N, C-alpha and C positions, 0 to 999 in steps of 0.2 A: 913554456915549460920545456925543459932539457930532456934527449933521448932517455936518461936512465929514471927521471920522473915519469915518463910517460910507460916504461917498462915498468916500474913498481907500481903505478897506477892499474895497470892493465892486469898485473899478476893478482891483484886486490880484487879486481872486478871479476876475475875468473875464479875466486877462491882458492888460491894456490898459495901454499906457505914457500917462503924461501927455503925450507929444507925440501919441499917437493921440487923446487926448480934443480935445486942442487943435486938431488938423486938423479934426475933426469939427465942432467949435463954432466954427470959423474966426478963433481967437484965436491968441496965442501960448503957448508952452510955461509961459513966466513969468506970464502972464496966468492961465493954469489953475491954476498952482500956488498962487497967492494964495487961490483959492477952497477948494482943499484944507487950506489953512492958516488958513481963517476970516478972511482978511484982506482980502477982497472979496466983497461981496454980489453975489449974480445975480438977474437979472430972472425974471419969471415965464416967459417965452420959452425962457430958457435952462436954467430948472429943468426945463421939460417935456424939453427935448432931453437933458439929462442923465440926467432919468428914463428915457427912452426906450433910450439907449445902455446904461445900467446896470442897466436891469429894476430900478429902485427907485422907490418911492412918492414924492410930494410930500411926504407929512408926513415920509418919513424923510430928505428934503433940508431941512426946517426950514422950508418954504414954507406958512404957513398963510394959507386965502383962504377967502372965503365967497362961494358961489355968487350969482348975480343972481336965481335962480327961488326962492331962500328967501324 
C-alpha cells in the first residue's frame, strides 16, 4: 500500500472528509485530493500537520528525513 493510500484509508477510519482535511490544512479540497492520489507532494510542515490530524507517522506518509543531530 502506498503512503497516499494509507493516508486516505486512515482519513476514512477517522471519519474525516477530504474537505475536513483541506480546511485544517488551509487548502482547497481539490488540492487535498491530489495528495491522496499521489499527484502532489507535500512539504515537511504539511506532513507534520497531516500526521497530527490523522495520528499517523511521518514514515507512513512516505517522508524520509534525517535529523540534524545525527
